[in-house]
MDAnalysis code that builds the backbone (N, CA, C; Angstrom):
import MDAnalysis as mda
import numpy as np

u = mda.Universe.empty(717, n_residues=239, atom_resindex=np.repeat(np.arange(239), 3), trajectory=True)
u.add_TopologyAttr("name", ["N", "CA", "C"] * 239)
u.add_TopologyAttr("resid", np.arange(1, 240))
u.add_TopologyAttr("resname", ["UNK", "UNK", "UNK", "UNK", "UNK", "UNK", "UNK", "UNK", "UNK", "UNK", "UNK", "UNK", "UNK", "UNK", "UNK", "UNK", "UNK", "UNK", "UNK", "UNK", "UNK", "UNK", "UNK", "UNK", "UNK", "UNK", "UNK", "UNK", "UNK", "UNK", "UNK", "UNK", "UNK", "UNK", "UNK", "UNK", "UNK", "UNK", "UNK", "UNK", "UNK", "UNK", "UNK", "UNK", "UNK", "UNK", "UNK", "UNK", "UNK", "UNK", "UNK", "UNK", "UNK", "UNK", "UNK", "UNK", "UNK", "UNK", "UNK", "UNK", "UNK", "UNK", "UNK", "UNK", "UNK", "UNK", "UNK", "UNK", "UNK", "UNK", "UNK", "UNK", "UNK", "UNK", "UNK", "UNK", "UNK", "UNK", "UNK", "UNK", "UNK", "UNK", "UNK", "UNK", "UNK", "UNK", "UNK", "UNK", "UNK", "UNK", "UNK", "UNK", "UNK", "UNK", "UNK", "UNK", "UNK", "UNK", "UNK", "UNK", "UNK", "UNK", "UNK", "UNK", "UNK", "UNK", "UNK", "UNK", "UNK", "UNK", "UNK", "UNK", "UNK", "UNK", "UNK", "UNK", "UNK", "UNK", "UNK", "UNK", "UNK", "UNK", "UNK", "UNK", "UNK", "UNK", "UNK", "UNK", "UNK", "UNK", "UNK", "UNK", "UNK", "UNK", "UNK", "UNK", "UNK", "UNK", "UNK", "UNK", "UNK", "UNK", "UNK", "UNK", "UNK", "UNK", "UNK", "UNK", "UNK", "UNK", "UNK", "UNK", "UNK", "UNK", "UNK", "UNK", "UNK", "UNK", "UNK", "UNK", "UNK", "UNK", "UNK", "UNK", "UNK", "UNK", "UNK", "UNK", "UNK", "UNK", "UNK", "UNK", "UNK", "UNK", "UNK", "UNK", "UNK", "UNK", "UNK", "UNK", "UNK", "UNK", "UNK", "UNK", "UNK", "UNK", "UNK", "UNK", "UNK", "UNK", "UNK", "UNK", "UNK", "UNK", "UNK", "UNK", "UNK", "UNK", "UNK", "UNK", "UNK", "UNK", "UNK", "UNK", "UNK", "UNK", "UNK", "UNK", "UNK", "UNK", "UNK", "UNK", "UNK", "UNK", "UNK", "UNK", "UNK", "UNK", "UNK", "UNK", "UNK", "UNK", "UNK", "UNK", "UNK", "UNK", "UNK", "UNK", "UNK", "UNK", "UNK", "UNK", "UNK", "UNK", "UNK", "UNK", "UNK", "UNK", "UNK"])
u.atoms.positions = np.array([
    [6.655, -53.367, 39.419],
    [7.167, -52.116, 38.868],
    [6.958, -52.059, 37.344],
    [7.238, -53.217, 36.703],
    [7.044, -53.265, 35.251],
    [5.597, -53.026, 34.883],
    [4.692, -53.574, 35.698],
    [3.266, -53.388, 35.420],
    [2.868, -51.914, 35.567],
    [3.477, -51.227, 36.538],
    [3.164, -49.810, 36.759],
    [3.624, -48.965, 35.577],
    [4.843, -49.263, 35.100],
    [5.373, -48.517, 33.946],
    [4.512, -48.753, 32.723],
    [4.115, -49.986, 32.517],
    [3.271, -50.313, 31.366],
    [1.939, -49.593, 31.443],
    [1.395, -49.522, 32.649],
    [0.113, -48.824, 32.832],
    [0.247, -47.335, 32.529],
    [1.356, -46.735, 33.011],
    [1.584, -45.299, 32.774],
    [1.707, -45.023, 31.283],
    [2.459, -45.880, 30.572],
    [2.620, -45.690, 29.128],
    [1.304, -45.846, 28.394],
    [0.526, -46.813, 28.801],
    [-0.772, -47.038, 28.180],
    [-1.710, -45.864, 28.419],
    [-1.678, -45.339, 29.635],
    [-2.531, -44.193, 29.978],
    [-2.123, -42.944, 29.189],
    [-0.791, -42.736, 29.068],
    [-0.295, -41.572, 28.313],
    [-0.676, -41.675, 26.842],
    [-0.584, -42.907, 26.297],
    [-0.961, -43.114, 24.895],
    [-2.432, -42.816, 24.672],
    [-3.239, -43.215, 25.628],
    [-4.681, -42.962, 25.525],
    [-4.976, -41.475, 25.544],
    [-4.241, -40.752, 26.378],
    [-4.438, -39.297, 26.427],
    [-4.068, -38.647, 25.103],
    [-2.944, -39.090, 24.512],
    [-2.518, -38.514, 23.239],
    [-3.532, -38.790, 22.143],
    [-4.054, -40.016, 22.124],
    [-5.064, -40.358, 21.127],
    [-6.296, -39.502, 21.318],
    [-6.699, -39.352, 22.580],
    [-7.875, -38.541, 22.871],
    [-7.647, -37.084, 22.471],
    [-6.433, -36.577, 22.740],
    [-6.115, -35.197, 22.372],
    [-6.162, -35.017, 20.871],
    [-5.637, -36.027, 20.138],
    [-5.654, -35.951, 18.674],
    [-7.077, -35.947, 18.151],
    [-7.939, -36.759, 18.781],
    [-9.334, -36.794, 18.362],
    [-9.990, -35.434, 18.575],
    [-9.649, -34.792, 19.688],
    [-10.240, -33.486, 19.977],
    [-9.789, -32.446, 18.972],
    [-8.522, -32.512, 18.581],
    [-7.972, -31.513, 17.669],
    [-8.532, -31.689, 16.258],
    [-8.711, -32.941, 15.845],
    [-9.114, -33.189, 14.463],
    [-10.619, -33.313, 14.293],
    [-11.377, -33.219, 15.367],
    [-12.828, -33.307, 15.254],
    [-13.362, -32.144, 14.430],
    [-14.194, -32.438, 13.475],
    [-14.757, -31.408, 12.612],
    [-15.528, -30.379, 13.426],
    [-15.240, -29.114, 13.170],
    [-15.953, -28.047, 13.855],
    [-15.216, -27.470, 15.037],
    [-14.143, -28.131, 15.486],
    [-13.392, -27.604, 16.623],
    [-12.632, -26.342, 16.240],
    [-12.038, -26.344, 15.048],
    [-11.238, -25.217, 14.591],
    [-11.720, -24.783, 13.206],
    [-11.799, -23.491, 13.018],
    [-12.132, -22.969, 11.699],
    [-10.838, -22.759, 10.934],
    [-10.662, -23.496, 9.870],
    [-9.421, -23.443, 9.107],
    [-9.701, -22.806, 7.759],
    [-8.956, -21.761, 7.456],
    [-9.086, -21.092, 6.165],
    [-7.731, -21.088, 5.483],
    [-7.731, -21.365, 4.206],
    [-6.490, -21.346, 3.454],
    [-6.650, -20.399, 2.271],
    [-5.700, -19.504, 2.128],
    [-5.713, -18.605, 0.980],
    [-4.370, -18.699, 0.272],
    [-4.401, -18.661, -1.021],
    [-3.187, -18.696, -1.820],
    [-2.712, -17.263, -2.009],
    [-1.743, -16.854, -1.191],
    [-1.307, -15.461, -1.216],
    [-0.679, -15.090, -2.551],
    [0.025, -16.027, -3.164],
    [0.647, -15.726, -4.453],
    [-0.413, -15.462, -5.503],
    [-1.463, -16.283, -5.521],
    [-2.558, -16.074, -6.463],
    [-3.217, -14.727, -6.219],
    [-3.374, -14.353, -4.945],
    [-3.992, -13.067, -4.622],
    [-3.141, -11.915, -5.120],
    [-1.848, -11.993, -4.906],
    [-0.947, -10.924, -5.326],
    [-0.946, -10.779, -6.841],
    [-1.069, -11.897, -7.545],
    [-0.976, -11.877, -9.000],
    [-2.298, -11.555, -9.693],
    [-3.308, -11.158, -8.904],
    [-4.639, -10.919, -9.483],
    [-4.621, -9.792, -10.517],
    [-3.678, -8.873, -10.409],
    [-3.606, -7.755, -11.352],
    [-2.353, -7.827, -12.210],
    [-1.879, -9.029, -12.443],
    [-0.658, -9.194, -13.228],
    [-0.800, -8.604, -14.628],
    [-2.030, -8.608, -15.164],
    [-2.235, -8.076, -16.524],
    [-1.881, -6.600, -16.606],
    [-2.151, -5.855, -15.535],
    [-1.826, -4.432, -15.530],
    [-0.324, -4.222, -15.583],
    [0.408, -5.033, -14.830],
    [1.861, -4.910, -14.820],
    [2.449, -5.359, -16.153],
    [1.881, -6.395, -16.734],
    [2.358, -6.841, -18.054],
    [2.184, -5.744, -19.103],
    [1.090, -5.007, -19.006],
    [0.869, -3.894, -19.931],
    [1.960, -2.845, -19.773],
    [2.308, -2.533, -18.532],
    [3.406, -1.594, -18.276],
    [4.703, -2.119, -18.878],
    [4.980, -3.394, -18.666],
    [6.227, -3.982, -19.157],
    [6.306, -3.898, -20.680],
    [5.182, -4.123, -21.352],
    [5.163, -4.028, -22.811],
    [5.416, -2.592, -23.268],
    [4.827, -1.633, -22.582],
    [5.051, -0.233, -22.915],
    [6.515, 0.146, -22.714],
    [7.078, -0.299, -21.619],
    [8.445, 0.079, -21.280],
    [9.467, -0.592, -22.181],
    [9.117, -1.774, -22.711],
    [10.044, -2.494, -23.579],
    [10.338, -1.715, -24.853],
    [9.378, -0.919, -25.296],
    [9.563, -0.156, -26.529],
    [9.923, 1.308, -26.273],
    [10.080, 1.676, -25.003],
    [10.395, 3.066, -24.671],
    [11.877, 3.343, -24.871],
    [12.180, 4.520, -25.379],
    [13.582, 4.902, -25.590],
    [14.232, 5.431, -24.322],
    [13.408, 5.905, -23.409],
    [13.955, 6.564, -22.227],
    [13.083, 6.234, -21.009],
    [13.683, 5.667, -19.990],
    [12.953, 5.330, -18.771],
    [13.348, 6.236, -17.606],
    [13.838, 7.406, -17.954],
    [14.163, 8.391, -16.923],
    [13.030, 9.409, -16.818],
    [12.912, 10.032, -15.653],
    [11.869, 11.037, -15.442],
    [12.213, 11.863, -14.217],
    [11.523, 12.976, -14.081],
    [11.682, 13.775, -12.864],
    [11.026, 13.075, -11.680],
    [9.812, 12.562, -11.906],
    [9.072, 11.939, -10.811],
    [8.397, 10.663, -11.290],
    [8.613, 9.579, -10.543],
    [7.932, 8.312, -10.797],
    [6.779, 8.192, -9.801],
    [5.555, 8.113, -10.320],
    [4.370, 7.938, -9.486],
    [4.058, 6.443, -9.391],
    [3.926, 5.961, -8.176],
    [3.653, 4.539, -7.941],
    [2.500, 4.433, -6.951],
    [1.538, 3.550, -7.240],
    [0.465, 3.396, -6.267],
    [-0.795, 2.786, -6.842],
    [-1.898, 3.171, -6.254],
    [-3.188, 2.561, -6.568],
    [-4.056, 3.508, -7.402],
    [-5.361, 3.275, -7.393],
    [-6.244, 3.952, -8.343],
    [-6.311, 5.465, -8.176],
    [-6.046, 5.974, -6.983],
    [-6.077, 7.430, -6.809],
    [-4.997, 8.111, -7.644],
    [-3.906, 7.419, -7.913],
    [-2.906, 7.912, -8.859],
    [-3.260, 7.501, -10.288],
    [-3.728, 6.275, -10.457],
    [-4.032, 5.794, -11.815],
    [-5.094, 6.647, -12.489],
    [-6.099, 7.076, -11.721],
    [-7.217, 7.825, -12.290],
    [-6.936, 9.321, -12.415],
    [-5.724, 9.711, -12.130],
    [-5.326, 11.114, -12.239],
    [-5.019, 11.394, -13.714],
    [-6.038, 11.592, -14.493],
    [-5.891, 11.694, -15.948],
    [-5.172, 12.964, -16.391],
    [-5.149, 13.973, -15.546],
    [-4.475, 15.234, -15.893],
    [-3.106, 15.339, -15.236],
    [-2.569, 14.221, -14.805],
    [-1.318, 14.236, -14.028],
    [-0.177, 14.917, -14.771],
    [0.021, 14.580, -16.033],
    [1.155, 15.136, -16.777],
    [1.051, 16.648, -16.885],
    [-0.120, 17.154, -17.216],
    [-0.251, 18.609, -17.339],
    [-0.249, 19.282, -15.971],
    [-0.807, 18.613, -14.955],
    [-0.813, 19.201, -13.617],
    [0.596, 19.317, -13.041],
    [1.487, 18.381, -13.412],
    [2.843, 18.382, -12.864],
    [3.855, 19.084, -13.772],
    [3.443, 19.546, -14.936],
    [4.361, 20.262, -15.826],
    [4.957, 21.473, -15.091],
    [6.223, 21.763, -15.371],
    [7.111, 21.218, -16.411],
    [7.859, 19.941, -16.013],
    [7.529, 19.359, -14.878],
    [8.151, 18.102, -14.503],
    [7.740, 16.991, -15.468],
    [8.666, 16.116, -15.787],
    [8.325, 14.930, -16.557],
    [7.976, 13.808, -15.577],
    [6.879, 13.132, -15.844],
    [6.425, 12.102, -14.910],
    [6.158, 10.796, -15.638],
    [6.327, 9.712, -14.925],
    [5.903, 8.388, -15.360],
    [4.972, 7.860, -14.283],
    [3.816, 7.363, -14.707],
    [2.824, 6.868, -13.754],
    [2.730, 5.344, -13.863],
    [3.159, 4.664, -12.817],
    [3.092, 3.198, -12.788],
    [2.178, 2.757, -11.639],
    [0.957, 3.241, -11.698],
    [-0.053, 2.929, -10.683],
    [-1.178, 2.149, -11.342],
    [-1.820, 1.287, -10.575],
    [-2.940, 0.521, -11.112],
    [-3.976, 0.267, -10.029],
    [-5.228, 0.156, -10.453],
    [-6.338, 0.041, -9.530],
    [-6.292, -1.213, -8.686],
    [-6.590, -1.067, -7.403],
    [-6.645, -2.200, -6.495],
    [-5.319, -2.596, -5.894],
    [-4.242, -1.924, -6.272],
    [-2.929, -2.328, -5.775],
    [-2.797, -2.078, -4.277],
    [-2.055, -2.945, -3.640],
    [-1.705, -2.830, -2.230],
    [-0.185, -2.700, -2.129],
    [0.302, -2.307, -0.984],
    [1.745, -2.209, -0.815],
    [2.383, -3.588, -0.981],
    [1.615, -4.636, -0.681],
    [2.150, -5.997, -0.822],
    [2.480, -6.333, -2.271],
    [1.572, -6.050, -3.193],
    [1.895, -6.410, -4.576],
    [2.746, -5.354, -5.266],
    [2.781, -4.154, -4.741],
    [3.754, -3.177, -5.243],
    [5.165, -3.672, -4.944],
    [5.346, -4.267, -3.772],
    [6.641, -4.873, -3.449],
    [6.913, -6.074, -4.357],
    [5.898, -6.863, -4.607],
    [6.055, -8.054, -5.449],
    [6.484, -7.668, -6.867],
    [5.920, -6.586, -7.397],
    [6.228, -6.144, -8.755],
    [7.263, -5.009, -8.776],
    [7.987, -4.862, -7.710],
    [8.911, -3.739, -7.544],
    [9.874, -3.595, -8.721],
    [10.453, -4.693, -9.166],
    [11.441, -4.604, -10.249],
    [10.824, -4.054, -11.528],
    [9.552, -4.379, -11.774],
    [8.891, -3.946, -13.008],
    [8.378, -2.520, -12.951],
    [7.896, -2.100, -11.783],
    [7.241, -0.784, -11.729],
    [8.066, 0.280, -11.015],
    [9.215, -0.106, -10.478],
    [10.066, 0.885, -9.808],
    [11.521, 0.774, -10.263],
    [12.120, -0.371, -10.057],
    [13.573, -0.505, -10.181],
    [14.092, -0.244, -11.581],
    [13.315, -0.499, -12.594],
    [13.805, -0.370, -13.970],
    [13.926, 1.089, -14.425],
    [13.367, 2.010, -13.655],
    [13.357, 3.419, -14.061],
    [14.532, 4.201, -13.474],
    [14.717, 5.389, -14.033],
    [15.757, 6.293, -13.530],
    [15.091, 7.613, -13.146],
    [14.465, 7.663, -12.001],
    [13.750, 8.875, -11.582],
    [14.623, 9.776, -10.699],
    [14.301, 11.029, -10.701],
    [14.936, 11.950, -9.753],
    [14.219, 11.899, -8.409],
    [12.921, 11.600, -8.445],
    [12.126, 11.481, -7.232],
    [11.077, 10.394, -7.440],
    [10.639, 9.802, -6.352],
    [9.598, 8.779, -6.392],
    [8.515, 9.167, -5.405],
    [7.269, 9.002, -5.810],
    [6.157, 9.323, -4.920],
    [5.204, 8.126, -4.866],
    [4.779, 7.790, -3.657],
    [3.966, 6.598, -3.421],
    [2.633, 6.964, -2.794],
    [1.572, 6.430, -3.362],
    [0.250, 6.521, -2.717],
    [-0.460, 5.187, -2.873],
    [-0.797, 4.558, -1.765],
    [-1.541, 3.294, -1.810],
    [-2.341, 3.154, -0.527],
    [-3.624, 2.799, -0.665],
    [-4.512, 2.749, 0.494],
    [-5.243, 1.427, 0.665],
    [-5.063, 0.488, -0.250],
    [-5.925, -0.693, -0.273],
    [-5.569, -1.782, 0.732],
    [-4.479, -1.622, 1.456],
    [-4.170, -2.595, 2.496],
    [-5.100, -2.440, 3.694],
    [-5.756, -1.290, 3.798],
    [-6.711, -1.031, 4.882],
    [-8.019, -0.551, 4.265],
    [-8.618, -1.413, 3.455],
    [-9.807, -1.024, 2.702],
    [-11.102, -1.543, 3.294],
    [-10.995, -2.393, 4.323],
    [-12.195, -2.998, 4.891],
    [-12.543, -4.336, 4.276],
    [-11.654, -4.885, 3.451],
    [-11.913, -6.181, 2.824],
    [-11.322, -7.299, 3.666],
    [-11.671, -8.533, 3.308],
    [-11.163, -9.690, 4.039],
    [-9.675, -9.903, 3.812],
    [-9.111, -9.256, 2.795],
    [-7.688, -9.402, 2.488],
    [-6.827, -8.357, 3.182],
    [-7.425, -7.505, 3.999],
    [-6.680, -6.449, 4.683],
    [-5.574, -7.004, 5.576],
    [-4.513, -6.218, 5.722],
    [-3.498, -6.500, 6.729],
    [-3.837, -5.702, 7.990],
    [-3.054, -5.906, 9.029],
    [-3.164, -5.068, 10.214],
    [-2.420, -3.761, 9.964],
    [-2.645, -2.785, 10.826],
    [-1.917, -1.513, 10.728],
    [-0.422, -1.763, 10.859],
    [-0.040, -2.609, 11.808],
    [1.370, -2.902, 12.025],
    [2.023, -3.567, 10.831],
    [1.330, -4.517, 10.213],
    [1.886, -5.182, 9.031],
    [2.009, -4.210, 7.866],
    [0.997, -3.362, 7.687],
    [1.069, -2.374, 6.607],
    [2.252, -1.428, 6.819],
    [2.439, -1.009, 8.054],
    [3.562, -0.125, 8.393],
    [4.889, -0.788, 8.052],
    [5.043, -2.062, 8.411],
    [6.268, -2.788, 8.095],
    [6.494, -2.864, 6.591],
    [5.437, -3.073, 5.830],
    [5.562, -3.188, 4.380],
    [5.926, -1.849, 3.741],
    [5.367, -0.764, 4.237],
    [5.757, 0.565, 3.750],
    [7.238, 0.814, 4.030],
    [7.675, 0.425, 5.216],
    [9.088, 0.625, 5.553],
    [9.988, -0.243, 4.681],
    [9.545, -1.450, 4.384],
    [10.326, -2.314, 3.497],
    [10.444, -1.686, 2.115],
    [9.348, -1.115, 1.613],
    [9.398, -0.436, 0.318],
    [10.397, 0.721, 0.368],
    [10.337, 1.511, 1.439],
    [11.247, 2.648, 1.573],
    [12.702, 2.190, 1.600],
    [12.965, 1.096, 2.297],
    [14.327, 0.593, 2.387],
    [14.824, 0.076, 1.041],
    [13.939, -0.552, 0.266],
    [14.328, -1.007, -1.062],
    [14.650, 0.177, -1.962],
    [13.835, 1.211, -1.895],
    [14.092, 2.409, -2.694],
    [15.416, 3.049, -2.289],
    [15.661, 3.151, -0.998],
    [16.903, 3.772, -0.531],
    [18.117, 2.947, -0.929],
    [17.954, 1.624, -0.974],
    [19.063, 0.774, -1.391],
    [19.375, 0.892, -2.879],
    [18.332, 1.003, -3.697],
    [18.506, 1.072, -5.149],
    [18.714, 2.488, -5.666],
    [18.169, 3.467, -4.948],
    [18.261, 4.878, -5.371],
    [18.715, 5.733, -4.184],
    [19.961, 5.608, -3.763],
    [20.409, 6.280, -2.531],
    [20.313, 7.798, -2.563],
    [20.285, 8.391, -3.740],
    [20.223, 9.852, -3.840],
    [18.834, 10.372, -4.187],
    [17.870, 9.465, -4.265],
    [16.509, 9.836, -4.662],
    [15.632, 9.999, -3.414],
    [14.831, 11.065, -3.405],
    [13.887, 11.266, -2.306],
    [12.599, 10.517, -2.607],
    [12.111, 9.795, -1.609],
    [10.827, 9.103, -1.697],
    [9.794, 9.898, -0.924],
    [8.694, 10.215, -1.594],
    [7.585, 10.939, -0.964],
    [6.440, 9.957, -0.727],
    [5.976, 9.891, 0.497],
    [4.846, 9.035, 0.842],
    [3.642, 9.929, 1.130],
    [2.605, 9.770, 0.338],
    [1.397, 10.589, 0.492],
    [0.475, 9.919, 1.513],
    [-0.065, 10.713, 2.417],
    [-0.951, 10.175, 3.447],
    [-2.180, 9.526, 2.818],
    [-2.664, 8.480, 3.472],
    [-3.875, 7.812, 2.999],
    [-5.060, 8.745, 3.193],
    [-5.791, 8.964, 2.126],
    [-6.861, 9.952, 2.167],
    [-8.081, 9.440, 2.946],
    [-8.838, 10.338, 3.546],
    [-10.139, 9.963, 4.109],
    [-11.149, 9.863, 2.974],
    [-12.169, 9.052, 3.138],
    [-13.246, 8.979, 2.146],
    [-14.514, 8.518, 2.827],
    [-15.633, 8.856, 2.220],
    [-16.928, 8.431, 2.763],
    [-17.098, 6.919, 2.626],
    [-16.582, 6.362, 1.532],
    [-16.762, 4.936, 1.268],
    [-16.019, 4.064, 2.277],
    [-14.948, 4.607, 2.848],
    [-14.148, 3.821, 3.791],
    [-14.087, 4.482, 5.166],
    [-15.201, 5.053, 5.536],
    [-15.298, 5.727, 6.827],
    [-14.974, 4.795, 7.986],
    [-15.373, 3.527, 7.884],
    [-15.152, 2.572, 8.975],
    [-13.666, 2.277, 9.195],
    [-12.844, 2.563, 8.190],
    [-11.412, 2.302, 8.318],
    [-10.635, 3.540, 8.733],
    [-11.330, 4.631, 9.017],
    [-10.663, 5.912, 9.291],
    [-9.684, 5.828, 10.451],
    [-10.068, 5.161, 11.526],
    [-9.179, 5.072, 12.684],
    [-7.876, 4.376, 12.320],
    [-7.968, 3.319, 11.535],
    [-6.780, 2.579, 11.130],
    [-5.876, 3.417, 10.225],
    [-6.481, 4.138, 9.285],
    [-5.664, 4.928, 8.376],
    [-5.008, 6.109, 9.091],
    [-5.697, 6.666, 10.074],
    [-5.089, 7.741, 10.877],
    [-3.875, 7.201, 11.630],
    [-4.009, 6.006, 12.185],
    [-2.891, 5.386, 12.895],
    [-1.711, 5.155, 11.956],
    [-1.987, 4.616, 10.772],
    [-0.908, 4.344, 9.825],
    [-0.271, 5.647, 9.348],
    [-1.081, 6.652, 9.060],
    [-0.525, 7.944, 8.654],
    [0.399, 8.514, 9.721],
    [0.005, 8.388, 10.968],
    [0.827, 8.905, 12.071],
    [2.171, 8.186, 12.135],
    [2.137, 6.863, 11.985],
    [3.370, 6.077, 12.005],
    [4.274, 6.431, 10.825],
    [3.689, 6.573, 9.643],
    [4.483, 6.886, 8.448],
    [5.075, 8.286, 8.526],
    [4.328, 9.225, 9.059],
    [4.832, 10.595, 9.222],
    [6.060, 10.602, 10.131],
    [5.959, 9.916, 11.247],
    [7.084, 9.861, 12.190],
    [8.285, 9.157, 11.554],
    [8.015, 8.089, 10.813],
    [9.108, 7.352, 10.172],
    [9.838, 8.236, 9.157],
    [9.094, 8.970, 8.368],
    [9.711, 9.850, 7.373],
    [10.516, 10.964, 8.032],
    [10.010, 11.489, 9.113],
    [10.697, 12.583, 9.805],
    [12.026, 12.140, 10.408],
    [12.176, 10.851, 10.621],
    [13.386, 10.344, 11.266],
    [14.333, 9.637, 10.311],
    [14.084, 9.783, 8.998],
    [14.945, 9.133, 8.009],
    [15.235, 10.081, 6.851],
    [16.476, 10.048, 6.391],
    [16.877, 10.892, 5.265],
    [16.220, 10.415, 3.974],
    [16.017, 11.369, 3.079],
    [15.452, 11.096, 1.746],
    [14.037, 10.520, 1.797],
    [13.335, 10.765, 2.902],
    [11.934, 10.384, 3.018],
    [11.136, 11.614, 3.413],
    [10.040, 11.853, 2.703],
    [9.191, 13.017, 2.991],
    [7.741, 12.556, 3.020],
    [7.052, 12.914, 4.073],
    [5.637, 12.597, 4.200],
    [4.819, 13.791, 3.726],
    [3.884, 13.566, 2.824],
    [3.022, 14.634, 2.316],
    [1.609, 14.414, 2.848],
    [1.139, 15.330, 3.650],
    [-0.191, 15.208, 4.244],
    [-1.230, 15.893, 3.355],
    [-2.055, 15.093, 2.702],
    [-3.152, 15.648, 1.903],
    [-4.475, 15.556, 2.667],
    [-4.400, 14.980, 3.877],
    [-5.616, 14.668, 4.624],
    [-6.315, 15.906, 5.167],
    [-5.582, 16.748, 5.851],
    [-6.210, 17.881, 6.540],
    [-6.953, 18.805, 5.585],
    [-6.407, 18.991, 4.400],
    [-7.022, 19.908, 3.439],
    [-8.336, 19.364, 2.871],
    [-8.622, 18.092, 3.110],
    [-9.844, 17.501, 2.571],
    [-11.036, 17.663, 3.510],
    [-10.825, 18.348, 4.613],
    [-11.909, 18.669, 5.541],
    [-12.210, 20.165, 5.475],
    [-13.459, 20.535, 5.701],
    [-13.808, 21.952, 5.682],
    [-13.512, 22.593, 7.030],
    [-13.861, 23.874, 7.170],
    [-13.527, 24.608, 8.394],
    [-14.283, 24.104, 9.620],
    [-15.344, 23.342, 9.401],
    [-16.096, 22.791, 10.531],
    [-15.626, 21.382, 10.900],
    [-14.631, 20.864, 10.166],
    [-14.113, 19.538, 10.458],
    [-14.814, 18.413, 9.722],
    [-15.673, 18.757, 8.754],
    [-16.389, 17.729, 7.993],
    [-15.655, 17.439, 6.686],
    [-15.641, 16.173, 6.316],
    [-15.018, 15.778, 5.061],
    [-15.789, 16.392, 3.899],
    [-15.068, 16.981, 2.977],
    [-15.689, 17.681, 1.852],
    [-16.207, 16.701, 0.809],
    [-17.501, 16.685, 0.597],
    [-18.064, 15.769, -0.399],
    [-17.926, 16.283, -1.814],
    [-17.523, 17.560, -1.979],
    [-17.359, 18.122, -3.319],
    [-16.053, 17.687, -3.980],
    [-15.252, 16.890, -3.278],
    [-13.974, 16.442, -3.816],
    [-14.045, 15.046, -4.444],
    [-15.212, 14.387, -4.336],
    [-15.303, 12.980, -4.694],
    [-16.238, 12.726, -5.875],
    [-15.950, 11.625, -6.553],
    [-16.867, 11.105, -7.562],
    [-18.087, 10.491, -6.874],
    [-19.011, 9.997, -7.673],
    [-20.244, 9.429, -7.123],
    [-19.997, 8.203, -6.258],
    [-18.851, 7.523, -6.449],
    [-18.566, 6.334, -5.639],
    [-18.131, 6.692, -4.222],
    [-17.923, 8.004, -3.981],
    [-17.559, 8.497, -2.645],
    [-16.202, 7.975, -2.182],
    [-15.421, 7.489, -3.124],
    [-14.088, 6.965, -2.811],
    [-13.004, 7.670, -3.600],
    [-13.218, 7.798, -4.903],
    [-12.199, 8.383, -5.770],
    [-12.432, 9.878, -5.959],
    [-11.378, 10.565, -6.331],
    [-11.423, 12.021, -6.459],
    [-11.994, 12.466, -7.798],
    [-12.623, 13.635, -7.779],
    [-13.044, 14.281, -9.010],
    [-12.012, 15.346, -9.387],
    [-12.311, 16.150, -10.392],
    [-11.351, 17.155, -10.863],
    [-10.986, 18.147, -9.763],
    [-11.954, 18.520, -8.949],
    [-11.676, 19.451, -7.852],
    [-10.749, 18.808, -6.813],
    [-10.957, 17.520, -6.585],
    [-10.093, 16.806, -5.650],
    [-8.656, 16.752, -6.133],
    [-8.482, 16.489, -7.439],
    [-7.120, 16.443, -7.979],
    [-6.487, 17.826, -8.032],
    [-7.278, 18.848, -8.228],
    [-6.732, 20.204, -8.185],
    [-6.209, 20.511, -6.786],
    [-6.947, 20.051, -5.778],
    [-6.491, 20.229, -4.396],
    [-5.177, 19.490, -4.169],
    [-5.116, 18.243, -4.618],
    [-3.888, 17.463, -4.449],
    [-2.716, 18.094, -5.195],
    [-2.968, 18.622, -6.384],
    [-1.896, 19.265, -7.154],
    [-1.294, 20.415, -6.360],
    [-2.162, 21.227, -5.762],
    [-1.687, 22.375, -4.992],
    [-0.855, 21.987, -3.790],
    [-1.096, 20.794, -3.247],
    [-0.337, 20.335, -2.080],
    [0.927, 19.595, -2.491],
    [0.810, 18.690, -3.453],
    [1.911, 17.792, -3.806],
    [2.971, 18.454, -4.679],
    [2.545, 19.236, -5.667],
    [3.506, 19.769, -6.649],
    [4.611, 20.605, -6.031],
    [4.322, 21.467, -5.045],
    [5.436, 22.247, -4.449],
    [6.524, 21.375, -3.850],
    [6.163, 20.225, -3.304],
    [7.190, 19.321, -2.782],
    [8.081, 18.809, -3.911],
    [7.496, 18.473, -5.034],
    [8.240, 17.879, -6.130],
    [9.059, 18.903, -6.906],
    [8.589, 20.123, -6.929],
    [9.334, 21.211, -7.587],
    [10.540, 21.608, -6.760],
    [10.379, 21.490, -5.438],
    [11.452, 21.882, -4.520],
    [12.715, 21.078, -4.803],
    [13.869, 21.664, -4.588],
    [15.118, 21.027, -4.944],
    [15.712, 20.168, -3.820],
    [14.954, 19.907, -2.768],
    [15.505, 19.101, -1.667],
    [15.816, 17.674, -2.120],
])
């Protein structure tokens, strides 16, 4: 009996060793490691610039706080387009909802806005750093919950992710995320979804190329005029 037990233990040990060899053999598994903190901090210089500006500001209150990525950052006529509303723009190129959450205290919480508006599309840009639609949705909801916790009387406006020629391959994903965000806003107080997507197509259903810069991603003056006509009435409204 003792010999049988010893044999069983020896056989089991051999199997474990063999299994370990299979797992650790080079080429069996593709292992990739990314430093998420380093990735998030890639645009820290932009946030530091904001912090320096705000440190010397006498007043951090505004009618509308704009937060997001380059489609807001490159809106050079934003202040005049939104007049008589006072606006603060804390958007920077390449931002994702992930690093907007990471820098939340610097670019959102320190201000005293009457309304907050968010536009960010880079989590579904077609890059290797993309999240899934579900993860992006969760992160948008987390941002909304943080805003509601810190600004219970402030309305948060979430602008739909725009279609573009440069990111045509991601269109299905962005449509899915827009649908989820629209439903989420409709079922929660102080959340409003602003759809800028439909107006960017012509009467035949084709995306309008006259709204874009040469990169086929960012908006030109005509594109921002279109957005102004859609977004400003929401912000002027007293809801």
